[in-house]
C-alpha positions as a Markdown table, in Angstrom:
| # | Residue | x | y | z |
|---|---|---|---|---|
| 1 | Met | -71.7 | -5.9 | 16.7 |
| 2 | Gly | -71.3 | -6.6 | 20.4 |
| 3 | Val | -73.3 | -8.9 | 22.6 |
| 4 | Ser | -75.2 | -6.1 | 24.3 |
| 5 | Glu | -76.2 | -4.7 | 20.9 |
| 6 | Thr | -77.4 | -8.1 | 19.7 |
| 7 | Val | -79.4 | -8.7 | 22.8 |
| 8 | Phe | -81.0 | -5.2 | 22.4 |
| 9 | Arg | -81.8 | -6.0 | 18.8 |
| 10 | Leu | -83.3 | -9.4 | 19.7 |
| 11 | Arg | -85.5 | -7.8 | 22.4 |
| 12 | Arg | -87.0 | -5.4 | 19.8 |
| 13 | Ala | -87.3 | -7.9 | 17.0 |
| 14 | Pro | -90.7 | -9.1 | 15.8 |
| 15 | Arg | -91.8 | -12.4 | 17.2 |
| 16 | Glu | -92.2 | -13.7 | 13.6 |
| 17 | Trp | -88.6 | -13.0 | 12.8 |
| 18 | Ile | -87.4 | -14.8 | 16.0 |
| 19 | Glu | -89.6 | -17.8 | 15.1 |
| 20 | Ala | -88.1 | -17.9 | 11.6 |
| 21 | Gln | -84.6 | -17.8 | 13.1 |
| 22 | Ala | -85.4 | -20.6 | 15.5 |
| 23 | Asp | -86.9 | -22.7 | 12.7 |
| 24 | Ala | -83.8 | -22.1 | 10.5 |
| 25 | Leu | -81.5 | -23.1 | 13.3 |
| 26 | Leu | -83.4 | -26.3 | 14.0 |
| 27 | Gln | -83.2 | -27.2 | 10.3 |
| 28 | Cys | -79.4 | -26.7 | 10.4 |
| 29 | Gly | -77.8 | -24.4 | 8.0 |
| 30 | Asp | -80.2 | -22.1 | 6.3 |
| 31 | Gln | -78.2 | -19.1 | 4.9 |
| 32 | Ala | -80.9 | -16.7 | 6.2 |
| 33 | Ile | -79.7 | -17.3 | 9.8 |
| 34 | Asp | -78.4 | -14.2 | 11.6 |
| 35 | Ala | -75.0 | -15.4 | 12.7 |
| 36 | Ala | -74.7 | -12.9 | 15.6 |
| 37 | Ala | -78.1 | -13.8 | 17.0 |
| 38 | Ala | -77.8 | -17.5 | 16.4 |
| 39 | Pro | -76.1 | -18.5 | 19.7 |
| 40 | Leu | -78.7 | -16.5 | 21.8 |
| 41 | Val | -81.6 | -18.0 | 19.9 |
| 42 | Met | -80.2 | -21.5 | 20.2 |
| 43 | Ala | -79.6 | -21.0 | 24.0 |
| 44 | Ala | -83.3 | -20.0 | 24.4 |
| 45 | Leu | -84.3 | -23.1 | 22.4 |
| 46 | Gln | -82.1 | -25.3 | 24.6 |
| 47 | Val | -83.9 | -23.9 | 27.7 |
| 48 | His | -87.3 | -24.6 | 26.1 |
| 49 | Trp | -86.5 | -28.1 | 24.9 |
| 50 | Ala | -84.8 | -29.1 | 28.2 |
| 51 | Ala | -88.0 | -28.0 | 30.0 |
| 52 | Leu | -90.1 | -30.1 | 27.6 |
| 53 | Ala | -87.8 | -33.1 | 28.1 |
| 54 | Ala | -88.1 | -32.9 | 31.9 |
| 55 | Ser | -91.9 | -33.5 | 31.6 |
| 56 | Phe | -91.4 | -37.0 | 30.0 |
| 57 | Thr | -91.2 | -40.2 | 31.8 |
| 58 | Thr | -88.8 | -43.0 | 30.8 |
| 59 | Asp | -91.7 | -45.3 | 29.9 |
| 60 | Ala | -92.9 | -42.7 | 27.2 |
| 61 | Val | -89.5 | -42.7 | 25.4 |
| 62 | Arg | -88.6 | -45.2 | 22.7 |
| 63 | Ala | -85.3 | -45.5 | 20.7 |
| 64 | Leu | -85.4 | -44.1 | 17.2 |
| 65 | Asp | -84.7 | -46.2 | 14.1 |
| 66 | Val | -81.9 | -43.8 | 13.1 |
| 67 | Arg | -78.6 | -44.4 | 14.9 |
| 68 | Gly | -77.2 | -41.8 | 17.2 |
| 69 | Leu | -80.2 | -39.5 | 17.4 |
| 70 | Cys | -81.8 | -38.3 | 20.6 |
| 71 | Pro | -84.7 | -40.6 | 21.4 |
| 72 | Leu | -86.7 | -37.7 | 22.8 |
| 73 | Cys | -86.3 | -34.9 | 20.2 |
| 74 | Gly | -84.4 | -36.5 | 17.3 |
| 75 | Ser | -81.5 | -34.1 | 17.5 |
| 76 | Gln | -77.8 | -35.1 | 17.2 |
| 77 | Pro | -75.6 | -35.4 | 20.2 |
| 78 | Val | -72.9 | -32.8 | 20.8 |
| 79 | Ala | -70.6 | -35.2 | 22.7 |
| 80 | Ser | -70.6 | -38.2 | 25.0 |
| 81 | Val | -70.0 | -38.6 | 28.8 |
| 82 | Val | -68.5 | -41.5 | 30.6 |
| 83 | Tyr | -70.1 | -41.7 | 34.0 |
| 84 | Ala | -68.0 | -42.1 | 37.2 |
| 85 | Gln | -70.5 | -43.0 | 39.8 |
| 86 | Ser | -72.1 | -46.3 | 40.4 |
| 87 | Pro | -74.3 | -48.0 | 39.3 |
| 88 | Tyr | -73.4 | -46.4 | 35.9 |
| 89 | Gln | -69.6 | -46.2 | 36.4 |
| 90 | Gly | -67.8 | -46.6 | 33.1 |
| 91 | Tyr | -71.0 | -46.3 | 31.0 |
| 92 | Arg | -71.0 | -44.0 | 28.0 |
| 93 | Tyr | -74.0 | -41.7 | 27.4 |
| 94 | Leu | -74.6 | -39.5 | 24.4 |
| 95 | His | -75.7 | -35.9 | 25.3 |
| 96 | Cys | -78.3 | -34.2 | 23.1 |
| 97 | Ala | -77.3 | -30.8 | 21.8 |
| 98 | Leu | -80.9 | -29.5 | 22.0 |
| 99 | Cys | -82.8 | -30.9 | 25.0 |
| 100 | Ala | -79.9 | -32.2 | 27.1 |
| 101 | Thr | -81.3 | -35.7 | 27.2 |
| 102 | Glu | -78.6 | -38.4 | 27.7 |
| 103 | Trp | -79.0 | -42.0 | 26.4 |
| 104 | His | -76.8 | -45.0 | 26.7 |
| 105 | Met | -74.5 | -46.3 | 23.9 |
| 106 | Val | -71.9 | -48.9 | 24.4 |
| 107 | Arg | -68.3 | -47.7 | 24.3 |
| 108 | Val | -65.8 | -48.4 | 21.5 |
| 109 | Gln | -68.5 | -48.0 | 18.9 |
| 110 | Cys | -68.8 | -45.0 | 16.5 |
| 111 | Ser | -71.8 | -43.0 | 17.5 |
| 112 | His | -72.1 | -41.8 | 13.9 |
| 113 | Cys | -71.8 | -44.9 | 11.7 |
| 114 | Gly | -71.8 | -47.8 | 14.2 |
| 115 | Ala | -68.4 | -49.2 | 13.5 |
| 116 | Leu | -66.8 | -51.3 | 16.3 |
| 117 | Gly | -63.5 | -52.3 | 17.8 |
| 118 | Lys | -60.3 | -51.6 | 15.9 |
| 119 | Ser | -61.9 | -48.9 | 13.8 |
| 120 | Ile | -62.2 | -46.7 | 17.0 |
| 121 | Ala | -59.4 | -44.8 | 18.5 |
| 122 | Tyr | -59.0 | -42.0 | 21.1 |
| 123 | Ser | -57.2 | -38.7 | 20.6 |
| 124 | Pro | -54.4 | -37.5 | 22.9 |
| 125 | Gln | -55.7 | -35.5 | 25.9 |
| 126 | Cys | -56.8 | -32.0 | 25.2 |
| 127 | Trp | -54.8 | -28.9 | 26.2 |
| 128 | Val | -56.5 | -25.7 | 27.4 |
| 129 | Lys | -55.2 | -22.3 | 28.4 |
| 130 | Ser | -55.0 | -21.7 | 32.1 |
| 131 | Arg | -57.3 | -19.0 | 33.6 |
| 132 | Arg | -54.4 | -17.7 | 35.7 |
| 133 | Thr | -51.6 | -17.7 | 33.0 |
| 134 | Thr | -51.2 | -17.8 | 29.3 |
| 135 | Ala | -49.7 | -21.3 | 29.5 |
| 136 | Ala | -51.6 | -24.3 | 28.3 |
| 137 | Arg | -52.4 | -27.2 | 30.7 |
| 138 | Pro | -53.5 | -30.7 | 30.0 |
| 139 | Arg | -57.2 | -31.5 | 30.2 |
| 140 | Pro | -57.4 | -35.3 | 30.4 |
| 141 | Ala | -61.2 | -35.2 | 30.9 |
| 142 | Val | -61.7 | -34.2 | 27.3 |
| 143 | Arg | -60.7 | -36.5 | 24.4 |
| 144 | Ala | -62.1 | -37.4 | 21.0 |
| 145 | Glu | -63.4 | -40.7 | 19.8 |
| 146 | Thr | -62.4 | -41.1 | 16.1 |
| 147 | Cys | -63.6 | -43.6 | 13.6 |
| 148 | Glu | -61.5 | -45.0 | 10.7 |
| 149 | Gln | -64.6 | -46.2 | 8.8 |
| 150 | Cys | -66.4 | -42.8 | 8.4 |
| 151 | His | -63.5 | -40.5 | 9.4 |
| 152 | Cys | -65.7 | -38.7 | 11.9 |
| 153 | Tyr | -65.3 | -37.9 | 15.6 |
| 154 | Arg | -67.1 | -36.8 | 18.7 |
| 155 | Lys | -65.7 | -35.5 | 21.9 |
| 156 | Ile | -65.9 | -37.9 | 24.9 |
| 157 | Leu | -65.8 | -36.5 | 28.4 |
| 158 | Tyr | -64.7 | -38.5 | 31.5 |
| 159 | Gln | -66.3 | -37.7 | 34.8 |
| 160 | Glu | -63.7 | -39.7 | 36.7 |
| 161 | Lys | -61.1 | -37.2 | 35.5 |
| 162 | Asp | -63.4 | -34.2 | 36.2 |
| 163 | Pro | -66.8 | -34.7 | 37.8 |
| 164 | Gln | -67.9 | -31.2 | 36.6 |
| 165 | Val | -67.6 | -31.8 | 32.9 |
| 166 | Glu | -70.4 | -30.3 | 30.8 |
| 167 | Pro | -70.7 | -31.5 | 27.2 |
| 168 | Val | -71.7 | -28.2 | 25.5 |
| 169 | Ala | -69.4 | -26.0 | 27.4 |
| 170 | Asp | -66.4 | -28.3 | 27.4 |
| 171 | Asp | -66.8 | -28.9 | 23.7 |
| 172 | Leu | -66.5 | -25.2 | 23.1 |
| 173 | Ala | -63.5 | -25.0 | 25.5 |
| 174 | Ser | -61.6 | -27.6 | 23.6 |
| 175 | Leu | -61.6 | -26.2 | 20.0 |
| 176 | Asn | -57.9 | -26.8 | 19.8 |
| 177 | Leu | -58.7 | -30.5 | 19.7 |
| 178 | Asp | -61.0 | -29.9 | 16.7 |
| 179 | Leu | -58.2 | -28.1 | 14.9 |
| 180 | Leu | -55.8 | -31.0 | 15.5 |
| 181 | Leu | -58.3 | -33.6 | 14.3 |
| 182 | Gly | -59.2 | -31.5 | 11.3 |
| 183 | Gln | -55.6 | -31.3 | 10.3 |
| 184 | Ser | -55.5 | -35.1 | 10.6 |
| 185 | Gly | -58.4 | -35.6 | 8.2 |
| 186 | Tyr | -61.3 | -36.2 | 10.6 |
| 187 | His | -64.6 | -34.4 | 10.5 |
| 188 | Arg | -67.0 | -33.6 | 13.3 |
| 189 | Ala | -70.0 | -35.9 | 13.4 |
| 190 | Ser | -72.2 | -33.0 | 14.5 |
| 191 | Gly | -71.6 | -29.5 | 15.6 |
| 192 | Asn | -72.0 | -27.5 | 18.8 |
| 193 | Pro | -75.3 | -25.6 | 19.0 |
| 194 | Leu | -73.7 | -22.5 | 20.3 |
| 195 | Leu | -71.0 | -22.3 | 17.7 |
| 196 | Trp | -73.0 | -21.8 | 14.5 |
| 197 | Gln | -71.5 | -21.1 | 11.1 |
| 198 | Pro | -73.1 | -20.6 | 7.8 |
| 199 | Asn | -72.7 | -23.5 | 5.3 |
| 200 | Gly | -69.5 | -23.3 | 3.4 |
| 201 | Asn | -67.5 | -21.5 | 6.1 |
């Protein structure tokens, strides 16, 4: 089924069905999720939650007791971004997959299990296909931070290499890095909200 057919079906779907799909996506992995509609429903949820997040002030936000979760909505980060401009140059911020909130976490620390120092390594630079040719080109702005304690990883994006990096989109654009890390025995600490798969696939 194509995108236009899926959009048409969603526009005609009962509100209760869409609400059930949204709830299932937020609970991560219910087999009743419509795989074709999931990216569109999740994109709508991102818009809604980002608008909610914009209404909060920093004084109203407190860190959660659970490591690595968004302090605003409790979702997992999709990736992290290392800022390039002062006064936050060199600081690493985790980027929420749902509401797009970013929160600081020190570098060279696993955002999944909290391991530090020598347990942390960084993957080789990512390669992506050029828009003009079929040849691959290096993308030094996108790497992966791996952990030898929990064998998980998350992408880390460097604004100094590319000021236009965007965590959700660049995570999707670097799936070859996921394949490489999977072959090396590492697992994603959390998924991309626009790349949904049923459990077991």
